[in-house]
C-alpha positions as CSV (number, residue, x, y, z in Angstrom):
1,X,11.8,13.7,-1.3
2,X,10.6,12.9,-4.8
3,X,7.2,11.3,-5.7
4,X,5.6,12.8,-2.6
5,X,2.3,11.1,-3.3
6,X,4.0,7.8,-2.8
7,X,6.2,8.9,0.1
8,X,5.2,9.6,3.7
9,X,7.6,11.5,5.9
10,X,7.5,12.0,9.7
11,X,9.7,14.8,10.9
12,X,11.1,13.8,14.3
13,X,13.2,16.9,15.0
14,X,15.0,19.8,13.5
15,X,18.1,21.6,14.7
16,X,19.3,24.6,12.7
17,X,19.4,23.2,9.1
18,X,19.4,19.5,10.1
19,X,16.2,17.4,9.9
20,X,15.7,14.0,11.6
21,X,13.0,12.0,9.9
22,X,11.5,8.7,9.2
23,X,10.4,8.2,5.6
24,X,8.3,5.5,4.0
25,X,9.0,5.0,0.3
26,X,6.2,3.1,-1.5
27,X,7.2,2.6,-5.1
28,X,9.1,5.8,-4.8
29,X,12.6,7.2,-5.2
30,X,14.7,10.0,-3.8
31,X,16.5,11.2,-6.8
32,X,20.3,11.8,-6.8
33,X,21.2,14.8,-4.8
34,X,23.8,16.1,-2.3
35,X,23.9,18.3,0.8
36,X,26.1,21.4,0.9
37,X,25.9,22.0,4.7
38,X,25.8,18.6,6.4
39,X,26.5,14.9,6.3
40,X,23.6,12.4,6.3
41,X,23.2,9.1,8.0
42,X,20.5,6.6,6.8
43,X,19.4,3.5,8.6
44,X,17.0,1.0,6.9
45,X,14.2,0.0,9.3
46,X,12.0,-2.1,6.9
47,X,11.8,-3.2,3.3
48,X,14.2,-3.7,0.5
49,X,15.8,-1.1,-1.8
50,X,18.9,0.3,-3.3
51,X,21.1,3.3,-2.5
52,X,23.3,5.1,-4.9
53,X,26.8,5.1,-3.3
54,X,30.0,6.2,-5.1
55,X,28.1,6.0,-8.4
56,X,26.9,2.4,-7.9
57,X,23.5,1.1,-6.8
58,X,23.9,-1.0,-3.7
59,X,21.2,-3.3,-2.3
60,X,19.9,-2.4,1.2
61,X,17.7,-4.2,3.7
62,X,16.7,-3.8,7.4
63,X,19.8,-3.1,9.5
64,X,21.7,-1.4,6.7
65,X,23.5,1.8,7.8
66,X,25.0,4.3,5.4
67,X,27.0,7.5,6.2
68,X,27.0,9.9,3.4
69,X,29.5,12.8,3.6
70,X,28.6,16.4,2.8
71,X,28.8,17.2,-1.0
72,X,28.6,13.5,-2.0
73,X,25.9,12.5,-4.5
74,X,23.5,9.8,-3.2
75,X,20.0,8.5,-3.8
76,X,17.6,5.9,-2.4
77,X,14.9,3.8,-4.1
78,X,12.4,1.1,-3.2
79,X,12.9,-2.1,-5.2
80,X,10.1,-4.2,-3.6
81,X,6.3,-4.2,-3.5
82,X,6.4,-3.5,0.2
83,X,7.3,0.0,1.5
84,X,10.9,0.9,2.3
85,X,11.2,2.6,5.7
86,X,14.4,4.6,6.5
87,X,15.5,6.7,9.4
88,X,17.5,9.7,8.2
89,X,19.7,12.1,10.3
């Protein structure tokens, strides 16, 4: 995660190289990146933001689910004054 001073992260579990966590992004951004060893699933629990999907920024809100395949570049950012809370597997 980028901007760690503005991001809180709760690690729920870890199996091998996979981490399950809840992250709160307060005026923060997870910069574009990809995963070489696993897919990632993100579910928005609270707040408003955007996710970089297939090279385009897409608005996300509570209830938004995104599956990101291995080796696919993606990013997440908070676009609101309130925190953006996501569950990542």
